[in-house]
C-alpha positions as CSV (number, residue, x, y, z in Angstrom):
1,M,5.6,-15.9,19.6
2,G,4.1,-15.2,23.1
3,R,6.6,-12.5,23.8
4,R,5.9,-10.9,20.4
5,I,2.2,-10.8,21.1
6,V,2.8,-9.2,24.5
7,V,5.0,-6.5,22.9
8,A,2.5,-5.9,20.2
9,V,-0.4,-5.6,22.5
10,A,1.5,-3.1,24.7
11,A,2.5,-1.1,21.6
12,A,-1.1,-1.1,20.3
13,T,-2.4,0.1,23.7
14,M,0.1,3.0,23.7
15,L,-0.9,3.9,20.2
16,L,-4.6,3.9,21.1
17,L,-4.0,6.0,24.2
18,A,-2.0,8.5,22.0
19,A,-4.9,8.7,19.6
20,C,-7.3,9.3,22.4
21,S,-5.2,12.1,23.9
22,S,-4.6,13.7,20.5
23,S,-8.3,13.8,19.8
24,S,-9.2,15.4,23.0
25,S,-6.5,18.2,22.8
26,S,-5.1,19.5,19.5
27,S,-1.6,20.8,19.5
28,P,-0.6,23.5,17.0
29,S,2.9,22.1,16.8
30,T,1.7,18.8,15.4
31,S,-0.9,20.0,13.0
32,S,-0.1,20.9,9.4
33,P,0.1,24.6,8.4
34,P,-3.0,25.5,6.4
35,G,-2.4,24.8,2.7
36,A,1.0,23.2,3.4
37,T,2.4,21.5,0.2
38,L,5.3,19.1,0.2
39,T,7.3,18.9,-3.0
40,V,8.7,15.4,-3.5
41,L,11.3,14.7,-6.2
42,A,11.0,10.9,-6.7
43,A,12.4,8.3,-9.1
44,A,10.2,7.5,-12.1
45,S,9.7,3.9,-10.9
46,L,7.9,5.3,-7.9
47,T,5.1,6.8,-10.0
48,N,2.5,4.3,-9.0
49,V,3.4,3.9,-5.4
50,F,4.2,7.4,-4.0
51,P,0.9,9.1,-4.7
52,K,-0.9,6.4,-2.7
53,I,1.6,6.9,0.1
54,G,1.1,10.6,-0.1
55,A,-2.7,10.1,0.3
56,E,-2.0,8.1,3.4
57,F,0.3,10.7,4.8
58,T,-2.4,13.4,4.2
59,K,-4.8,11.4,6.4
60,Q,-2.2,11.6,9.2
61,H,-1.6,15.3,8.5
62,P,-4.8,17.0,7.4
63,G,-4.2,20.1,5.4
64,T,-1.1,18.7,3.7
65,A,-0.9,18.4,-0.1
66,F,1.7,16.9,-2.3
67,H,3.4,17.9,-5.5
68,F,5.2,15.0,-7.0
69,S,7.9,15.4,-9.7
70,F,8.9,12.0,-11.1
71,A,12.1,11.7,-13.3
72,G,15.3,9.8,-13.6
73,T,17.4,10.0,-10.4
74,D,20.2,11.7,-12.1
75,T,17.8,14.5,-13.2
76,L,16.4,14.8,-9.7
77,T,19.9,15.1,-8.4
78,A,20.8,17.8,-10.8
79,Q,17.6,19.7,-10.0
80,I,18.5,19.7,-6.2
81,E,22.0,20.8,-7.0
82,Q,20.6,23.7,-9.1
83,G,18.4,24.8,-6.2
84,V,15.0,23.7,-7.5
85,P,12.6,24.0,-4.5
86,A,12.0,20.6,-3.0
87,D,11.2,19.0,0.4
88,V,11.8,15.3,0.0
89,F,14.2,13.3,-2.3
90,A,13.5,9.7,-3.1
91,G,15.8,8.1,-5.6
92,A,16.4,4.7,-7.2
93,S,20.2,4.6,-6.4
94,T,22.2,5.1,-3.3
95,K,25.0,6.6,-5.5
96,Y,23.0,9.8,-6.0
97,G,21.7,9.9,-2.4
98,D,25.3,9.7,-1.1
99,Q,26.3,12.3,-3.6
100,L,23.7,14.8,-2.4
101,Y,24.4,14.1,1.2
102,G,28.2,14.6,0.6
103,E,27.3,18.0,-0.9
104,S,25.2,18.8,2.3
105,L,22.1,19.2,0.2
106,I,20.0,16.5,1.9
107,E,19.9,14.9,5.3
108,K,21.4,11.5,5.6
109,P,19.5,9.2,3.2
110,V,17.8,6.1,4.6
111,P,17.2,3.0,2.3
112,F,13.5,2.2,2.3
113,A,13.0,-0.4,-0.6
114,T,14.7,-2.4,-3.2
115,N,13.8,-3.4,-6.8
116,T,15.1,-5.7,-9.5
117,L,15.0,-5.7,-13.3
118,V,12.9,-7.7,-15.8
119,L,12.9,-7.8,-19.6
120,I,9.7,-6.8,-21.3
121,V,8.3,-7.3,-24.8
122,P,5.0,-6.2,-26.4
123,P,2.0,-8.5,-25.8
124,D,2.2,-9.9,-29.3
125,N,6.0,-10.2,-29.1
126,P,6.7,-9.7,-32.9
127,A,10.4,-10.4,-32.5
128,K,9.7,-13.8,-30.8
129,I,12.0,-13.0,-27.9
130,T,11.8,-15.7,-25.2
131,S,15.0,-15.1,-23.2
132,P,17.8,-12.5,-22.8
133,K,19.9,-14.7,-25.2
134,D,17.6,-13.6,-28.1
135,L,18.6,-9.9,-27.7
136,T,21.8,-10.5,-29.7
137,K,19.9,-11.4,-32.9
138,P,20.4,-8.9,-35.8
139,G,17.6,-6.5,-36.3
140,I,16.3,-6.6,-32.7
141,K,15.2,-3.1,-31.5
142,L,16.1,-2.8,-27.9
143,V,15.4,0.3,-25.7
144,V,17.2,0.8,-22.3
145,G,17.8,3.5,-19.8
146,A,20.7,5.9,-20.4
147,E,24.0,5.1,-18.6
148,T,23.6,8.0,-16.2
149,V,20.1,6.8,-15.1
150,P,19.9,4.1,-12.4
151,V,17.8,1.7,-14.5
152,G,20.4,2.1,-17.4
153,S,23.3,1.4,-15.0
154,Y,21.6,-1.6,-13.6
155,T,20.7,-2.9,-17.1
156,R,24.4,-2.7,-18.1
157,T,25.4,-4.6,-14.9
158,V,22.9,-7.3,-15.7
159,L,24.1,-7.6,-19.3
160,A,27.7,-7.8,-18.1
161,N,26.7,-10.5,-15.6
162,L,25.1,-12.5,-18.4
163,N,28.4,-12.8,-20.1
164,A,29.1,-15.7,-17.8
165,Q,26.0,-17.5,-19.1
166,Y,25.9,-16.5,-22.8
167,G,29.6,-16.1,-23.5
168,A,32.2,-13.3,-23.5
169,G,31.1,-10.2,-25.5
170,Y,27.4,-10.9,-25.0
171,D,26.7,-7.5,-23.4
172,Q,28.4,-5.6,-26.3
173,K,26.4,-7.5,-28.9
174,V,23.1,-6.7,-27.1
175,L,24.1,-3.0,-26.7
176,A,24.7,-2.9,-30.4
177,N,21.0,-3.4,-30.9
178,V,20.0,-0.5,-28.7
179,V,17.9,2.0,-30.6
180,S,17.2,4.4,-27.8
181,N,18.7,5.4,-24.4
182,E,15.9,6.8,-22.2
183,D,16.2,9.4,-19.5
184,A,13.8,7.5,-17.2
185,V,12.4,4.0,-16.9
186,T,8.9,5.3,-17.9
187,G,10.4,6.1,-21.4
188,V,11.5,2.5,-21.8
189,L,8.1,1.2,-20.8
190,Q,6.2,3.5,-23.1
191,K,8.3,2.7,-26.2
192,V,7.8,-1.0,-25.8
193,Q,4.1,-0.6,-25.1
194,L,3.7,1.6,-28.3
195,G,5.5,-1.0,-30.4
196,E,8.5,1.3,-31.1
197,A,10.9,-1.4,-29.6
198,D,11.0,-5.1,-29.5
199,A,12.2,-5.3,-25.9
200,G,13.3,-3.2,-23.0
201,F,14.7,-3.5,-19.5
202,V,12.5,-2.0,-16.7
203,Y,11.9,-2.6,-13.0
204,V,9.8,-5.5,-11.9
205,T,7.3,-3.0,-10.4
206,D,6.9,-1.1,-13.6
207,A,6.1,-4.3,-15.5
208,A,3.6,-5.4,-12.9
209,G,1.9,-2.0,-12.9
210,A,1.5,-2.1,-16.7
211,G,-0.8,-5.1,-16.5
212,N,-1.5,-6.7,-19.9
213,A,0.2,-3.8,-21.8
214,D,3.5,-5.8,-21.9
215,K,4.8,-9.3,-21.3
216,A,7.6,-9.8,-18.8
217,I,10.5,-12.3,-19.2
218,E,12.3,-13.0,-15.9
219,L,16.1,-12.7,-15.8
220,P,18.4,-15.3,-14.3
221,Q,18.7,-14.7,-10.6
222,E,22.5,-14.9,-10.6
223,A,22.7,-12.0,-13.1
224,Q,20.3,-9.7,-11.3
225,A,21.3,-6.2,-10.1
226,T,19.4,-4.9,-7.0
227,A,18.3,-1.3,-6.9
228,T,18.3,0.3,-3.5
229,Y,16.0,3.3,-2.9
230,P,17.1,6.1,-0.5
231,I,14.8,8.8,0.9
232,A,15.8,12.0,2.7
233,E,14.7,15.4,3.6
234,V,16.1,18.2,1.4
235,K,18.0,20.7,3.7
236,S,16.5,23.7,1.9
237,S,12.9,22.5,2.6
238,T,10.5,25.1,3.6
239,Q,8.5,22.5,5.5
240,P,11.2,20.6,7.4
241,T,9.0,19.2,10.1
242,L,6.5,17.7,7.5
243,A,9.3,16.6,5.2
244,H,10.9,14.7,8.1
245,A,7.6,13.1,9.0
246,V,7.3,11.5,5.5
247,G,9.9,8.9,6.4
248,P,7.9,7.1,9.1
249,I,4.7,6.6,7.0
250,V,6.9,5.4,4.0
251,F,8.5,3.0,6.5
252,V,5.2,1.7,7.7
253,V,3.9,1.1,4.2
254,V,7.1,-0.6,3.0
255,V,7.3,-2.8,6.1
256,V,3.7,-3.9,5.8
257,G,4.0,-4.5,2.1
258,G,7.3,-6.4,2.6
259,L,10.8,-5.0,3.1
260,G,12.3,-4.5,-0.4
261,S,9.1,-5.0,-2.3
262,L,7.6,-1.9,-4.0
263,A,4.8,-4.1,-5.3
264,G,4.0,-5.0,-1.7
265,A,4.2,-1.3,-0.8
266,L,1.6,-0.5,-3.4
267,I,-0.8,-3.2,-2.1
268,A,-0.1,-2.1,1.5
269,S,-0.9,1.5,0.8
270,M,-4.2,0.5,-0.8
271,L,-5.0,-1.8,2.2
272,I,-4.2,0.8,4.7
273,G,-6.4,3.3,2.9
274,I,-9.3,0.9,2.8
275,L,-9.0,0.1,6.5
276,Q,-8.6,3.7,7.5
277,T,-11.7,4.8,5.5
278,F,-13.7,2.0,7.2
279,A,-12.4,3.1,10.6
280,V,-13.5,6.7,10.1
281,A,-17.0,5.6,9.2
282,V,-17.5,3.4,12.3
283,D,-18.7,5.3,15.4
284,Y,-18.4,2.3,17.8
285,S,-15.9,1.1,20.3
286,M,-14.9,-2.4,21.4
287,L,-16.5,-1.5,24.7
288,D,-19.8,-1.0,22.9
289,V,-19.5,-4.4,21.2
290,L,-18.7,-6.2,24.5
291,N,-21.6,-4.5,26.4
292,A,-23.9,-5.5,23.5
293,M,-22.8,-9.1,24.0
294,G,-23.5,-8.9,27.7
295,V,-19.9,-8.7,28.8
296,G,-19.8,-6.2,31.6
297,V,-16.8,-3.9,31.4
298,S,-16.8,-0.7,33.4
299,R,-16.0,2.4,31.4
300,A,-14.4,3.8,34.5
301,S,-11.8,1.1,34.7
302,A,-8.3,1.4,33.0
303,L,-9.3,-1.3,30.5
304,G,-12.6,0.4,29.9
305,E,-10.9,3.6,29.0
306,V,-8.9,1.8,26.3
307,L,-11.8,-0.3,25.0
308,G,-14.1,2.8,25.0
309,I,-12.1,4.5,22.3
310,K,-14.2,4.9,19.2
311,L,-12.8,3.2,16.1
312,A,-13.2,6.5,14.3
313,T,-11.0,8.2,16.9
314,A,-8.3,5.6,16.5
315,A,-8.3,5.9,12.7
316,P,-5.1,8.0,12.6
317,V,-3.1,5.1,14.2
318,V,-4.6,2.3,12.0
319,P,-1.4,2.1,9.9
320,Y,0.8,1.7,13.0
321,L,-1.6,-0.9,14.4
322,L,-1.4,-2.8,11.2
323,L,2.4,-2.5,11.3
324,V,2.4,-4.1,14.8
325,L,0.1,-6.9,13.7
326,M,2.3,-7.6,10.6
327,L,5.4,-7.8,12.8
328,V,3.7,-10.4,14.9
329,V,2.0,-12.5,12.2
330,R,4.4,-12.1,9.3
331,P,7.6,-10.2,10.0
332,R,8.6,-10.2,6.3
333,G,5.4,-8.3,5.2
334,L,2.9,-9.2,2.5
335,L,5.4,-9.8,-0.3
336,G,8.7,-9.4,1.4
337,T,11.5,-11.9,1.2
338,R,13.2,-11.3,4.5
339,D,12.2,-10.5,8.1
340,V,12.4,-6.9,9.3
């Protein structure tokens, strides 16, 4: 633990010095072009998370705006293959990331999060579904993702895995009750919420983001399918420098929230935003606080230069300082299940 703290303090000091130097001299090469807009093609399950990460990125790169296009990963892949203008690709399946990379349409994709599935039913649960076993009952209206959509592929993997628990042919009996195959996970969520279906399979993060609009039924852990999310810069991007810079802030948010936890990433992005807003509003430094307490530290000393940095000046590096702190205190992040 002692070595971790030393490394963290050293990293924090370097980040603060970087913030100080960047505030005293602006470099055209690091600032965003006026009115620069990044187009991000992202999986539908990232709808709640990515706009918040985009807002955080904008704080790091003033003048940058985002245009998000959320859809099924297969649709996003087809759009990039067809030449639709885009800067960043963030899918819900490594299959499509590898496909686009193999076609030299994106840079090498990097996994940044994972997700799992859950069964949802309307709040009043009219079909009285209490477990996945009930999905074989005659008359059940089930909605799932299409086979070509990651959530649909993962759903069919889960159903096949449940054959071991509920008997051979279970998955086919369940699929016989499917009344709609949706092009994106948002379609599944909406149909269940509107009462057009008795149940549906969505990502855990979608169910959590819906609040009381649906009721979630957990799946047996041994039957789960894990979705891995890749992110990459689109090679035809008109803003390659900015597109490449999106990765680090996504990494910070995901690590702070917990590696593999999109729910944690959502909380982390909100926490970072609150802390950064507070930092911008505070025009005091640690040196000011120490001097007010009667602790004499000379501003001319090396320590005084670091402690004399105004909190507002250090605001741009708040996310990275939080990252360092998280790695020291809780390496697995807020809601993560494994250490970074």
